[in-house]
N, C-alpha and C positions, 0 to 999 in steps of 0.2 A: 855372219855366215850361219845358215840353218844348221841345227844340231841333228846329226844323223840318228836314225832309229835302227837298232840292230834287229835283224829278222832271224827267227829260228824256224826251221821247217816243221810242218806238221807230219803226222805219221803217213798220211796219204800222199804227200808231195815229196817226201824224203827219198832220195835215190843215191846218196853218197854217204860215206862214213865220216867225212870231215865235219867236225862240230861247228855249228853256226855258219854253214856255207850253203844256203839255199838261194835259188834265183828268185828275185822278187817279181811279181806280176808286172806287166807293162804299166807305165805311169798313166796312160790313157787307154781306155777300152776301145775296141773297134766301134766304128760309127753305128753299127747295127745292134750293138749290145745294149741291154736295158740298164739304167742306172742301178747302182747298188742301193738296196733299201736299208735305211738306217733308223734305228730307234734310239733317241737320246733319253737317258735316265739320270736326272740330277735334281736335288730338292731346291736348287736356286735357279729361278727363272733367268736371271741375268747371265748365268753360266751357260744355260741351254741356248739362249739367244746368241751368245758369242760363238759357241761351238758350231751352231747351225750356220751362222754367217760365214765362218771360216771354211767349212767343208763343202758347202753347196756352191762355192765359187767354181768347183770342179763339176763339169756337166756329167761326170760319171757317177755322181753320188746324189741321192735324194733322201731327205729326212721325211719319213712317212708318219712319224708320231713322236710325241714326247710324253714323259711321265715324271712325277716328282716324288713317288714313293713306290715301295715294293709291290703292293697290291695292284696299283694302276699299271706298273711296268709289266707284270706277268699277264694282265688282261690285254695290254696293248700288243704283246707278242702274238697272242692267239687271234686278235682281231686284224692286225695289219701284216702279220707274217714277214717281219724284217729279216734280212740276211745277216746283218750285224747289229748288235746292241752295244752302245757305248754306255757303260755302267759305272756310276759312282758307288763307293763302298758304304759310306755313312748315309743312311736314308731313314726317313720316318717309317714306322710300321715294320721294321725288320732290317737286317743287314743286307748289303749287296751280295754277300756270300749265299744267304738263303735264297735270294731272288735268282741268282745265277743257277743254283741247283734246280730250283723249281722250273725255270724256263727250259733248261736242258732236258729235264725229265719229261716235260710235256711236248717239247719241240726239239728233238735231238739234233736237227740239222742247223739250228741257229748258231751263230758264232758270237760269243760274248767277249768284249774287250774292256777291261777295267781302265777307267780314266780317273786317277786319284791323286790327292796331294800327299798321301802317306807313302813314305819311302823306307819303312822298316821291314825287316826280313819276315817277321811273323805275318804281316798283312799280305805281303807278296805271295808267300807260300800258301796261305789260306785261299787266296784268290785262285791260284793255279790248281790247288786241290779241289776247289769247287767246280772246276771245269772250264775256267776262263781260257781263251785262246791267246790272250795277250794282257800285258800290264804296262800302262804308260802313265807317266806323271803329268799333271796338268800344265806344267811348264813347257811341254812339247809345243813346237811351232806348228803353224797350219800345214805347211808342206809335209812335215813328218807325220802329222795326224792323218792326212789324206792317204799317204803312202801306206801307213799301217792298216787303215781300213781296207784298202784294196788287197793288201797282203793277206789279211785275215779272211776276207771274203773269198779269196782264191784257195783257201785251205791252209794257209801258213799260220805261223804263230810269231808273236813279237814280245820282246822284253825291252823296256827302256834301258839304255846303257847305264843310267845312274842307279839301277837296281840289280843289274846283272851280277855285280860283284857280291851282292848279298846272297844270291842263290848259290854262287860258287863257294861262298863261305860256309853255307849249310852243307854242301857236298863234302868239303874238306873236314868238317867236324863230325862226319858220320862215325858211329860208335861200333860198327861191326857186330851188331846185335844178332840174336837168334833169328829175328825176322828177316834180316838181310841174308843170313845163311840159308834160310828156306828158299829165298828167291834165287840164290846162287845155284841151287840144285836143279833149276830149270835149264833146259837146253836153249840155245840161241833162238831156235824156231819157236819154242814155247814162250819165250819172253816176247817175241814179236806178236804172238797171238794175244797174250794177256795185255800187252800194251794197247792193242786195238780194242780189246774188250773194255779196258778202262776209259777209252775215248768214247764209248757208247755205241760201237759198231755191232751189228748183228753178225751171226755166223756166215750168212750169205755175203754180206759186205766184206767181211774179213777174207773169205775164200776168193772173192773177186780181186781184192787188193793184193793178195799174195799169190794168185795164180794157182790155187789149189781147189780141191772139191770140198763141198759142204761136209761130207762124211769125214774127210781128213781133219778138218778144223774141229769137228766134234770130238774126234779121238784125241787130238792135241789137248783140248780143253779138259777132257776127262782125266788125262794124265796130270795136267796142271793142278786140278782139284785134289787128286790123290797125293801129290807131292807137298801141297800146302796144308793138307789135312782139313780141307773145307768141303762144303757140300753145295754152296750156292754161288751162282755167277756174280751177283752183286757183292757178296762177301769177298770174293777173290779180287774183284776190280778195286774195291776200297782198300784192301790190304796192299795191293800193288802201288796205288797212288800214295798211300801213307808212308811207304817204305822205299820209295825211289825218288831221286831228285828230279826237279823240273827239267833240267837240261838233259838228263838221261832219257826221260820219256819223250822229249821232243826230238831226240837224236837217234831213236831206235829205227834202224833201216828195215824195209820190208823184206829184203832178200840179202 
């Protein structure tokens, strides 16, 4: 039996408060839809060939480029503009974490999904903190991988069920530090704003997502900076990512 992949909603797709309860996108896109453009990044050619063979059986997915190291991967994103990047963590010329951050800095709309053989909590949390929209183990079957690519391309987020318990364990081991106390001073609406900022959204995009004006969002973020004792947007976003769990960020409702 195929092993199911658990889907977690993204900020933009989330509309319910129930944890890990988002609707997956349709298995097959409408006939008129263009295939999802995918970049494969792995330093082993045989792995790339295998993944490409599996996922391109679905007409809704097209592999537009491949790369075997961080430098080539970042360049391929700029050249081919993929919608989804399947990224290994251990790569020549730098880690997948660095590659993920650089890709998202240069192309915020790209969705990065880590495909790794590492199932330790540190690697999983680093990947999520780097901005990855999902984390799957390489033992995932073809059907699960295809569904995950479509979910991520549609704005969702995924965690392999074999690593979800690691994330939950990190949540349970929270130490109630001063940093978390700072975040607790934020109102529910302010937490929604900073969650979207941490995802890389602009004030205009946040305003649209939340149904508010740009000015209101600016006021909210000014209050956030005051409460956190910070002056820069990037500083506040990094602080939020470092001091919240992956599941909390993925489950922050817009309203």
